[in-house]
MIDOSE-1310 file (N, C-alpha, C; in nm, 2 decimals, decimal comma, always signed):
residues 236
mpey	+7,08/+18,81/+10,56/+7,18/+18,94/+10,55/+7,08/+19,05/+10,45; +7,04/+19,15/+10,48/+7,00/+19,20/+10,34/+7,11/+19,25/+10,24; +7,10/+19,28/+10,13/+7,15/+19,31/+9,99/+7,15/+19,46/+10,01; +7,27/+19,54/+10,02/+7,23/+19,70/+9,99/+7,33/+19,75/+9,91
ghhs	+7,32/+19,88/+9,88/+7,40/+19,95/+9,72/+7,28/+19,93/+9,64; +7,31/+20,06/+9,54/+7,21/+20,10/+9,39/+7,24/+20,01/+9,29; +7,12/+19,97/+9,24/+7,14/+19,83/+9,14/+7,14/+19,89/+9,01; +7,20/+20,05/+8,93/+7,21/+20,03/+8,84/+7,28/+19,94/+8,71
gpea	+7,25/+19,93/+8,60/+7,37/+19,86/+8,50/+7,30/+19,73/+8,48; +7,34/+19,58/+8,50/+7,28/+19,48/+8,46/+7,17/+19,45/+8,51; +7,17/+19,49/+8,66/+7,02/+19,48/+8,71/+6,91/+19,60/+8,67; +6,93/+19,65/+8,59/+6,83/+19,79/+8,60/+6,76/+19,73/+8,44
dpga	+6,86/+19,66/+8,38/+6,86/+19,63/+8,19/+6,84/+19,47/+8,15; +6,64/+19,48/+8,11/+6,71/+19,32/+8,15/+6,79/+19,31/+7,97; +6,80/+19,34/+7,86/+6,85/+19,30/+7,81/+7,00/+19,33/+7,79; +7,08/+19,35/+7,93/+7,23/+19,36/+7,96/+7,30/+19,23/+8,02
rais	+7,22/+19,11/+8,00/+7,27/+19,00/+8,08/+7,39/+18,90/+7,99; +7,44/+18,98/+7,97/+7,57/+18,93/+7,88/+7,71/+19,03/+7,92; +7,63/+19,10/+8,05/+7,74/+19,18/+8,08/+7,82/+19,14/+8,18; +7,89/+19,12/+8,19/+8,05/+19,01/+8,30/+8,02/+19,11/+8,43
liya	+8,00/+19,04/+8,56/+8,00/+19,07/+8,70/+8,13/+19,08/+8,74; +8,15/+19,13/+8,81/+8,32/+19,12/+8,90/+8,29/+19,13/+9,06; +8,35/+19,02/+9,10/+8,28/+19,02/+9,28/+8,42/+19,01/+9,36; +8,40/+19,14/+9,44/+8,52/+19,14/+9,51/+8,52/+19,14/+9,64
igdi	+8,58/+19,03/+9,72/+8,54/+18,97/+9,85/+8,67/+19,00/+9,91; +8,61/+19,09/+10,08/+8,73/+19,12/+10,14/+8,80/+18,97/+10,25; +8,87/+19,01/+10,34/+8,94/+18,99/+10,42/+8,89/+18,84/+10,50; +8,93/+18,72/+10,46/+8,84/+18,58/+10,52/+8,86/+18,52/+10,62
hgsl	+9,01/+18,53/+10,65/+9,08/+18,47/+10,82/+8,99/+18,36/+10,85; +8,99/+18,27/+10,72/+8,96/+18,10/+10,82/+8,82/+18,11/+10,87; +8,75/+18,21/+10,79/+8,60/+18,20/+10,84/+8,54/+18,12/+10,70; +8,54/+17,99/+10,70/+8,48/+17,90/+10,60/+8,34/+17,91/+10,59
dklr	+8,28/+17,90/+10,68/+8,09/+17,89/+10,68/+8,08/+18,05/+10,61; +8,13/+18,16/+10,65/+8,11/+18,23/+10,57/+8,13/+18,28/+10,39; +8,26/+18,22/+10,37/+8,31/+18,22/+10,30/+8,19/+18,17/+10,15; +8,15/+18,02/+10,21/+8,06/+17,96/+10,12/+7,93/+18,00/+10,12
kliv	+7,89/+18,09/+10,20/+7,78/+18,14/+10,22/+7,75/+18,25/+10,12; +7,89/+18,31/+10,14/+7,90/+18,47/+10,05/+7,91/+18,41/+9,90; +7,99/+18,32/+9,86/+8,02/+18,24/+9,71/+7,88/+18,17/+9,64; +7,75/+18,13/+9,70/+7,68/+18,08/+9,73/+7,57/+18,25/+9,68
rcee	+7,61/+18,31/+9,73/+7,52/+18,46/+9,72/+7,53/+18,52/+9,59; +7,71/+18,52/+9,57/+7,77/+18,64/+9,45/+7,68/+18,51/+9,32; +7,69/+18,42/+9,35/+7,68/+18,28/+9,20/+7,50/+18,34/+9,22; +7,34/+18,35/+9,32/+7,25/+18,36/+9,26/+7,26/+18,51/+9,22
hadg	+7,31/+18,63/+9,28/+7,28/+18,77/+9,19/+7,35/+18,76/+9,13; +7,44/+18,70/+9,05/+7,48/+18,69/+8,91/+7,38/+18,62/+8,82; +7,29/+18,52/+8,88/+7,18/+18,52/+8,78/+7,22/+18,46/+8,68; +7,35/+18,40/+8,64/+7,34/+18,26/+8,51/+7,44/+18,41/+8,45
rpmt	+7,47/+18,50/+8,46/+7,54/+18,63/+8,40/+7,73/+18,56/+8,38; +7,77/+18,65/+8,34/+7,90/+18,58/+8,30/+7,99/+18,69/+8,44; +8,10/+18,60/+8,54/+8,09/+18,66/+8,63/+8,29/+18,59/+8,71; +8,32/+18,69/+8,77/+8,44/+18,68/+8,80/+8,48/+18,71/+8,95
fvfl	+8,52/+18,62/+9,00/+8,57/+18,68/+9,16/+8,74/+18,70/+9,18; +8,76/+18,84/+9,22/+8,88/+18,87/+9,27/+8,84/+18,86/+9,44; +8,94/+18,84/+9,48/+8,94/+18,79/+9,62/+9,11/+18,87/+9,63; +9,05/+18,95/+9,80/+9,17/+19,08/+9,83/+9,30/+18,98/+9,91
gdyi	+9,25/+18,89/+9,92/+9,37/+18,82/+10,06/+9,34/+18,79/+10,17; +9,43/+18,77/+10,23/+9,42/+18,68/+10,42/+9,33/+18,60/+10,35; +9,36/+18,50/+10,35/+9,24/+18,35/+10,36/+9,27/+18,31/+10,48; +9,39/+18,30/+10,52/+9,45/+18,22/+10,68/+9,44/+18,30/+10,80
drgp	+9,50/+18,23/+10,90/+9,52/+18,28/+11,02/+9,42/+18,34/+11,11; +9,43/+18,37/+11,25/+9,29/+18,38/+11,32/+9,19/+18,29/+11,30; +9,12/+18,29/+11,26/+9,00/+18,18/+11,21/+9,04/+18,07/+11,23; +8,91/+17,98/+11,29/+8,91/+17,86/+11,33/+8,96/+17,72/+11,21
dsfg	+8,92/+17,82/+11,09/+8,91/+17,69/+10,93/+9,01/+17,77/+10,83; +9,20/+17,77/+10,84/+9,23/+17,83/+10,72/+9,27/+17,72/+10,68; +9,27/+17,57/+10,69/+9,27/+17,44/+10,59/+9,18/+17,42/+10,49; +8,99/+17,47/+10,60/+8,94/+17,47/+10,51/+8,89/+17,57/+10,36
vigt	+8,97/+17,69/+10,43/+8,94/+17,75/+10,34/+9,06/+17,81/+10,23; +9,17/+17,76/+10,20/+9,25/+17,72/+10,14/+9,20/+17,60/+10,06; +9,15/+17,50/+10,11/+9,07/+17,36/+10,03/+8,98/+17,45/+9,88; +8,89/+17,54/+9,99/+8,78/+17,59/+9,95/+8,83/+17,63/+9,82
mmdl	+8,93/+17,77/+9,81/+8,95/+17,81/+9,73/+9,00/+17,78/+9,60; +9,11/+17,64/+9,66/+9,15/+17,58/+9,50/+9,07/+17,53/+9,48; +9,02/+17,46/+9,50/+8,88/+17,40/+9,42/+8,77/+17,53/+9,34; +8,79/+17,62/+9,43/+8,67/+17,74/+9,36/+8,77/+17,79/+9,22
qsrh	+8,87/+17,80/+9,27/+8,95/+17,79/+9,12/+8,96/+17,72/+9,02; +8,97/+17,61/+9,07/+8,94/+17,50/+8,98/+8,77/+17,47/+8,83; +8,72/+17,52/+8,95/+8,62/+17,56/+8,85/+8,57/+17,66/+8,79; +8,66/+17,76/+8,86/+8,61/+17,91/+8,79/+8,74/+17,92/+8,72
nnli	+8,72/+17,93/+8,57/+8,77/+18,00/+8,46/+8,87/+18,12/+8,52; +8,75/+18,28/+8,56/+8,76/+18,37/+8,59/+8,74/+18,37/+8,77; +8,87/+18,32/+8,79/+8,90/+18,38/+8,95/+9,04/+18,42/+8,97; +9,06/+18,54/+9,01/+9,18/+18,59/+9,09/+9,19/+18,62/+9,25
alkg	+9,27/+18,54/+9,30/+9,31/+18,51/+9,43/+9,44/+18,61/+9,45; +9,45/+18,75/+9,49/+9,56/+18,79/+9,55/+9,62/+18,76/+9,66; +9,73/+18,80/+9,67/+9,84/+18,78/+9,81/+9,76/+18,84/+9,89; +9,79/+18,81/+10,02/+9,76/+18,92/+10,17/+9,86/+18,90/+10,23
nhea	+9,93/+18,97/+10,31/+10,05/+19,02/+10,41/+10,03/+18,88/+10,50; +9,91/+18,81/+10,52/+9,92/+18,68/+10,60/+10,02/+18,56/+10,50; +9,96/+18,54/+10,40/+10,02/+18,44/+10,32/+10,13/+18,48/+10,27; +10,21/+18,59/+10,27/+10,31/+18,62/+10,24/+10,38/+18,57/+10,37
lavd	+10,39/+18,60/+10,48/+10,43/+18,60/+10,61/+10,40/+18,42/+10,66; +10,31/+18,36/+10,61/+10,36/+18,19/+10,62/+10,41/+18,13/+10,51; +10,45/+18,20/+10,37/+10,52/+18,13/+10,30/+10,63/+18,18/+10,37; +10,71/+18,33/+10,40/+10,88/+18,32/+10,48/+10,87/+18,26/+10,58
ifdg	+10,77/+18,25/+10,68/+10,81/+18,13/+10,77/+10,87/+17,99/+10,73; +10,76/+17,94/+10,61/+10,77/+17,84/+10,56/+10,95/+17,81/+10,51; +10,93/+17,93/+10,44/+11,12/+17,93/+10,36/+11,22/+17,99/+10,49; +11,21/+17,98/+10,57/+11,32/+17,99/+10,71/+11,31/+18,13/+10,73
redp	+11,27/+18,24/+10,64/+11,29/+18,38/+10,65/+11,24/+18,52/+10,76; +11,18/+18,42/+10,83/+11,14/+18,50/+10,99/+11,07/+18,44/+11,04; +11,11/+18,48/+11,17/+11,07/+18,38/+11,31/+10,94/+18,34/+11,33; +10,95/+18,23/+11,37/+10,79/+18,16/+11,35/+10,72/+18,22/+11,50
ahwl	+10,75/+18,26/+11,58/+10,69/+18,29/+11,66/+10,62/+18,41/+11,66; +10,68/+18,51/+11,59/+10,57/+18,66/+11,49/+10,46/+18,58/+11,45; +10,49/+18,49/+11,35/+10,34/+18,44/+11,35/+10,26/+18,37/+11,44; +10,29/+18,30/+11,46/+10,18/+18,24/+11,58/+10,09/+18,36/+11,65
tqgg	+10,16/+18,45/+11,69/+10,07/+18,54/+11,79/+9,97/+18,66/+11,68; +10,05/+18,61/+11,53/+9,90/+18,67/+11,47/+9,80/+18,61/+11,37; +9,82/+18,50/+11,42/+9,69/+18,39/+11,38/+9,76/+18,26/+11,36; +9,89/+18,27/+11,35/+9,96/+18,11/+11,28/+9,92/+18,01/+11,36
aetl	+9,88/+18,07/+11,47/+9,86/+17,92/+11,55/+9,78/+17,83/+11,54; +9,62/+17,98/+11,53/+9,53/+17,90/+11,44/+9,54/+17,79/+11,34; +9,62/+17,89/+11,23/+9,64/+17,79/+11,10/+9,68/+17,65/+11,15; +9,79/+17,67/+11,20/+9,85/+17,50/+11,22/+9,75/+17,42/+11,28
qsyg	+9,68/+17,50/+11,37/+9,59/+17,38/+11,47/+9,46/+17,32/+11,39; +9,45/+17,38/+11,22/+9,36/+17,39/+11,16/+9,37/+17,30/+11,03; +9,53/+17,28/+11,05/+9,57/+17,19/+10,98/+9,63/+17,03/+11,06; +9,63/+17,04/+11,20/+9,67/+16,92/+11,28/+9,82/+16,93/+11,27
vtna	+9,90/+17,06/+11,26/+10,05/+17,04/+11,27/+10,09/+17,09/+11,39; +10,25/+17,12/+11,38/+10,32/+17,16/+11,48/+10,38/+17,30/+11,44; +10,41/+17,30/+11,32/+10,52/+17,42/+11,24/+10,52/+17,44/+11,11; +10,53/+17,55/+11,10/+10,48/+17,59/+10,93/+10,55/+17,45/+10,82
relp	+10,68/+17,43/+10,85/+10,73/+17,35/+10,76/+10,65/+17,19/+10,78; +10,55/+17,18/+10,84/+10,45/+17,03/+10,82/+10,35/+17,07/+10,74; +10,32/+17,22/+10,70/+10,21/+17,24/+10,57/+10,24/+17,17/+10,49; +10,12/+17,14/+10,45/+10,13/+17,06/+10,27/+10,20/+17,21/+10,14
qvhi	+10,29/+17,12/+10,10/+10,35/+17,17/+9,97/+10,27/+17,23/+9,88; +10,17/+17,15/+9,83/+10,08/+17,19/+9,74/+10,01/+17,34/+9,80; +9,98/+17,36/+9,93/+9,90/+17,43/+9,96/+9,97/+17,58/+9,97; +10,12/+17,54/+10,03/+10,24/+17,67/+10,02/+10,28/+17,73/+9,87
ewlr	+10,30/+17,64/+9,78/+10,32/+17,70/+9,65/+10,16/+17,71/+9,61; +10,08/+17,74/+9,67/+9,98/+17,81/+9,55/+9,99/+17,93/+9,66; +9,98/+17,92/+9,79/+10,03/+18,03/+9,81/+10,10/+18,14/+9,82; +10,23/+18,08/+9,73/+10,32/+18,11/+9,67/+10,33/+18,23/+9,54
slpl	+10,23/+18,14/+9,48/+10,19/+18,18/+9,37/+10,12/+18,31/+9,31; +10,06/+18,36/+9,45/+9,94/+18,48/+9,44/+9,97/+18,60/+9,41; +9,90/+18,65/+9,29/+9,92/+18,77/+9,27/+9,96/+18,83/+9,36; +9,98/+19,01/+9,37/+10,01/+19,14/+9,43/+9,89/+19,20/+9,40
rydd	+9,82/+19,22/+9,25/+9,74/+19,34/+9,22/+9,61/+19,27/+9,09; +9,56/+19,31/+9,09/+9,47/+19,34/+8,93/+9,44/+19,46/+8,93; +9,47/+19,48/+8,81/+9,38/+19,62/+8,75/+9,36/+19,59/+8,60; +9,16/+19,61/+8,60/+9,05/+19,60/+8,51/+9,03/+19,70/+8,47
gsrf	+9,10/+19,83/+8,48/+9,09/+19,96/+8,39/+9,01/+20,06/+8,46; +8,91/+19,96/+8,53/+8,85/+20,11/+8,62/+8,91/+20,11/+8,77; +8,92/+19,94/+8,84/+8,96/+19,94/+8,96/+9,09/+19,88/+8,97; +9,14/+19,89/+9,09/+9,31/+19,86/+9,12/+9,27/+19,77/+9,26
fvha	+9,27/+19,64/+9,23/+9,20/+19,55/+9,32/+9,40/+19,51/+9,40; +9,39/+19,50/+9,56/+9,48/+19,48/+9,62/+9,48/+19,46/+9,73; +9,55/+19,40/+9,82/+9,51/+19,36/+9,96/+9,52/+19,49/+10,04; +9,62/+19,55/+10,07/+9,61/+19,69/+10,17/+9,61/+19,78/+10,10
ginp	+9,66/+19,84/+10,03/+9,62/+19,92/+9,92/+9,75/+19,97/+9,84; +9,78/+20,10/+9,83/+9,87/+20,18/+9,77/+9,99/+20,27/+9,87; +10,14/+20,31/+9,77/+10,14/+20,46/+9,84/+10,11/+20,53/+9,72; +10,06/+20,62/+9,79/+10,00/+20,74/+9,71/+10,09/+20,85/+9,65
dkal	+10,24/+20,85/+9,67/+10,35/+20,91/+9,62/+10,41/+20,82/+9,48; +10,33/+20,72/+9,47/+10,41/+20,60/+9,35/+10,28/+20,60/+9,26; +10,30/+20,58/+9,10/+10,25/+20,54/+9,04/+10,19/+20,42/+9,06; +10,05/+20,35/+8,98/+10,04/+20,24/+9,01/+10,13/+20,14/+8,98
daqs	+10,19/+20,13/+8,85/+10,27/+20,03/+8,82/+10,47/+20,07/+8,88; +10,43/+20,11/+8,99/+10,57/+20,13/+9,07/+10,55/+20,09/+9,17; +10,44/+20,00/+9,28/+10,43/+20,00/+9,37/+10,52/+19,86/+9,43; +10,58/+19,93/+9,53/+10,64/+19,78/+9,62/+10,54/+19,70/+9,64
ehdl	+10,60/+19,58/+9,69/+10,55/+19,46/+9,74/+10,49/+19,48/+9,92; +10,60/+19,55/+9,97/+10,57/+19,54/+10,12/+10,44/+19,69/+10,10; +10,44/+19,79/+10,04/+10,32/+19,89/+10,04/+10,17/+19,77/+10,02; +10,22/+19,73/+9,89/+10,06/+19,62/+9,81/+9,99/+19,57/+9,97
lwir	+10,12/+19,51/+9,98/+10,10/+19,40/+10,16/+10,01/+19,46/+10,29; +10,10/+19,58/+10,30/+10,11/+19,59/+10,46/+10,06/+19,75/+10,47; +10,07/+19,84/+10,35/+10,02/+19,98/+10,36/+9,89/+19,99/+10,47; +9,89/+20,11/+10,52/+9,77/+20,17/+10,58/+9,76/+20,31/+10,59
epfl	+9,86/+20,40/+10,63/+9,89/+20,54/+10,62/+10,01/+20,56/+10,58; +10,01/+20,66/+10,49/+9,92/+20,74/+10,45/+9,79/+20,73/+10,35; +9,77/+20,57/+10,33/+9,69/+20,57/+10,22/+9,57/+20,61/+10,23; +9,53/+20,57/+10,37/+9,36/+20,56/+10,40/+9,30/+20,68/+10,44
sder	+9,43/+20,82/+10,49/+9,37/+20,89/+10,52/+9,35/+21,04/+10,34; +9,47/+20,98/+10,24/+9,48/+21,07/+10,12/+9,37/+21,04/+10,04; +9,32/+21,17/+9,96/+9,18/+21,14/+9,91/+9,25/+21,20/+9,74; +9,34/+21,19/+9,72/+9,37/+21,21/+9,57/+9,28/+21,08/+9,51
dygr	+9,32/+21,16/+9,35/+9,22/+20,99/+9,25/+9,31/+21,00/+9,19; +9,34/+20,85/+9,17/+9,46/+20,74/+9,15/+9,43/+20,72/+8,99; +9,34/+20,77/+8,94/+9,26/+20,69/+8,83/+9,22/+20,59/+8,81; +9,21/+20,53/+8,93/+9,13/+20,39/+8,97/+9,10/+20,39/+9,08
livh	+8,95/+20,32/+9,09/+8,92/+20,29/+9,24/+8,98/+20,21/+9,32; +9,05/+20,23/+9,44/+9,12/+20,08/+9,47/+9,06/+20,04/+9,55; +9,07/+19,92/+9,54/+8,98/+19,84/+9,61/+9,04/+19,75/+9,68; +9,02/+19,71/+9,81/+9,10/+19,69/+9,94/+9,07/+19,62/+9,99
ghtp	+9,14/+19,54/+10,12/+9,12/+19,53/+10,26/+9,20/+19,54/+10,35; +9,25/+19,46/+10,45/+9,36/+19,47/+10,51/+9,33/+19,55/+10,69; +9,22/+19,63/+10,66/+9,19/+19,69/+10,78/+9,08/+19,71/+10,83; +9,07/+19,60/+10,92/+8,92/+19,57/+10,94/+8,87/+19,66/+10,96
rstg	+8,71/+19,71/+10,98/+8,61/+19,80/+11,00/+8,49/+19,75/+11,12; +8,53/+19,81/+11,18/+8,44/+19,75/+11,33/+8,27/+19,75/+11,31; +8,27/+19,87/+11,23/+8,10/+19,90/+11,17/+8,01/+19,72/+11,12; +8,13/+19,69/+11,08/+8,05/+19,54/+10,99/+8,02/+19,61/+10,83
apdl	+8,05/+19,73/+10,79/+7,99/+19,80/+10,66/+8,09/+19,82/+10,61; +8,13/+19,80/+10,41/+8,22/+19,86/+10,40/+8,27/+20,02/+10,40; +8,37/+20,06/+10,37/+8,40/+20,18/+10,33/+8,37/+20,25/+10,17; +8,29/+20,27/+10,17/+8,37/+20,35/+9,99/+8,39/+20,51/+10,01
rgnr	+8,52/+20,55/+9,97/+8,49/+20,69/+9,94/+8,55/+20,71/+9,83; +8,54/+20,83/+9,78/+8,60/+20,89/+9,61/+8,66/+20,83/+9,58; +8,84/+20,77/+9,66/+8,92/+20,69/+9,61/+8,90/+20,57/+9,60; +8,89/+20,52/+9,72/+8,96/+20,34/+9,74/+8,78/+20,38/+9,83
lnld	+8,77/+20,20/+9,82/+8,69/+20,10/+9,85/+8,75/+20,00/+9,95; +8,71/+19,99/+10,10/+8,75/+19,93/+10,18/+8,64/+19,79/+10,23; +8,68/+19,67/+10,24/+8,63/+19,64/+10,18/+8,62/+19,45/+10,31; +8,71/+19,46/+10,40/+8,75/+19,40/+10,52/+8,65/+19,48/+10,61
tgav	+8,58/+19,39/+10,61/+8,43/+19,44/+10,70/+8,48/+19,32/+10,83; +8,54/+19,27/+10,88/+8,59/+19,19/+10,99/+8,55/+19,07/+11,01; +8,54/+19,01/+10,92/+8,49/+18,89/+10,93/+8,52/+18,81/+11,02; +8,64/+18,75/+11,06/+8,73/+18,67/+11,20/+8,68/+18,75/+11,31
fggp	+8,67/+18,87/+11,34/+8,57/+18,98/+11,45/+8,47/+18,95/+11,50; +8,37/+18,84/+11,41/+8,22/+18,90/+11,44/+8,19/+18,92/+11,35; +8,23/+19,03/+11,25/+8,17/+19,08/+11,13/+8,12/+18,99/+11,02; +8,04/+19,07/+10,93/+8,03/+19,00/+10,79/+8,13/+18,97/+10,73
ltaa	+8,11/+18,86/+10,61/+8,26/+18,87/+10,52/+8,15/+18,92/+10,42; +8,22/+19,03/+10,33/+8,16/+19,13/+10,21/+8,25/+19,11/+10,09; +8,11/+19,08/+9,99/+8,14/+19,08/+9,86/+8,09/+19,25/+9,78; +8,17/+19,31/+9,70/+8,12/+19,43/+9,62/+8,09/+19,34/+9,50
afag	+7,98/+19,40/+9,44/+7,98/+19,40/+9,28/+7,96/+19,46/+9,17; +8,08/+19,49/+9,09/+8,08/+19,57/+8,97/+8,07/+19,53/+8,85; +8,05/+19,60/+8,78/+8,04/+19,61/+8,62/+8,06/+19,71/+8,54; +8,10/+19,68/+8,41/+8,11/+19,80/+8,32/+8,25/+19,82/+8,38
ahpn	+8,26/+19,97/+8,30/+8,35/+20,09/+8,35/+8,33/+20,20/+8,44; +8,22/+20,22/+8,45/+8,18/+20,25/+8,66/+8,28/+20,20/+8,71; +8,32/+20,28/+8,78/+8,44/+20,19/+8,92/+8,33/+20,19/+9,05; +8,21/+20,25/+9,08/+8,16/+20,23/+9,18/+8,09/+20,09/+9,19
plaf	+8,05/+20,02/+9,32/+7,97/+19,91/+9,26/+7,85/+19,89/+9,26; +7,78/+19,82/+9,25/+7,64/+19,80/+9,22/+7,59/+19,79/+9,31; +7,62/+19,69/+9,37/+7,59/+19,62/+9,52/+7,70/+19,57/+9,59; +7,63/+19,56/+9,77/+7,72/+19,50/+9,84/+7,66/+19,35/+9,84
lqae	+7,70/+19,27/+9,87/+7,65/+19,11/+9,96/+7,76/+19,07/+10,04; +7,62/+19,08/+10,16/+7,71/+18,99/+10,30/+7,64/+18,86/+10,34; +7,77/+18,78/+10,41/+7,71/+18,65/+10,48/+7,79/+18,67/+10,67; +7,69/+18,61/+10,71/+7,69/+18,65/+10,83/+7,78/+18,51/+10,89
């Protein structure tokens, strides 16, 4: 898969080997093979430089191997000190089902049936406690001073430090249409792109390129204070 995007920053300066890179990865949805390929691509791209992974949520549901994705994520987190896995709406929903706060029938129609099948169980209460507790522990946002990483987006009418959990996990409009400067590039997923390409705007970047719907899984590589990505990496 071709790499695209410009290559200023560490790529252009051989003396900048110590600059840390951030790789933000969009919605996975049980697409284990694409996840494994993309992790390798990111590690090859970093070429020994310090690196941080920021995953934007929605690891489970719809795709064939939610069990494998969660196991891989937990293992990767144990090996990489700098790995931030954010919570997506599908993780929040699975925890709510496990805790008895939501109707399981709704979850099953939203990809939960595929998740249960991948675990070899018939209801959410049978999911491994260690996986549920990992999903429960996931943060909702990560702010590196230049970029604000989140699953769905933000409410444009609220400050970044005043966002509700519901908006961070579920919002589409009015966020997607808003053109205001938020003081950070909002890096998000949640709304799949049918083109297979990420959507970079002046104030936000959507990295959900529809991996579970036949599109690629996408990572954006960032470095330093300049908010925009150096490059995009993809795995089919």
